[in-house]
N, C-alpha and C positions, 0 to 999 in steps of 0.2 A: 198873409199870401193869395196871393190871387185868386180869384174868383178860378181860372182853370185849372192853377195849380192845386186847391184843391180838391177841387173835382177827379183832375187826374189818379192824384193820391186814392183818392173813397173810391172813387172803381177797380180800380188798382187793386186794391185792400181788400177788395167785396171780393176779386175772381182770385185770390192767392196768389199773386203775382209778387216776387219783389221789380226793387228797380232794374234790375240788373235782366229779373226775362222779360220786363217789358220793352227793357231796349233791345233784346236781340229780335221779339218779335214786330219791335217797327222797325229794325233797322236802323238805330240811331244810335247813338255813343251815350254810354252810361250817364257822363259828366251831364249831357244833353236835358236828361230824364231828369235829373238834380236837381239840375237848377232853375227846371219850366216849375217844378214840383218845390223852390224850395223860395219860387216869386224872385232869384236870381235873372232870370231870361226869363221875362215878362212881357214881352209879344215875340212867344215865336211863328217862327212863317205858317202860313195857313197849310203848307205841305206837312210838316210837322204833325199839327194838332190832327189831318184827317190822318197821317203813320198810324198815329196813337189809339185819334179811334177808332179807326179800323181792329191793329191790333188789341182793344179793350170791348170789341162786338158793342161798341155804343154810335150816337151820331155826334159830329160836330156840334152841334145843336145844343146836343143832353153837357158834354161839355163847356160847353159856354152858359150854361146858364148861371145864376145866380142863386 
């Protein structure tokens, strides 16, 4: 799992959000969120990362940290 995928999953679970709920908050497909978390889409666009960060109420830097 990529660092960003692990971080997204951790922040999402910390907030008690399902992948489906996060996808709706970020206006992304559920498939996109699942693939990023599983590292099947290891290079999401910056716009996607920004949407997820905003939905999780964290910074983009938080998602990129190792």
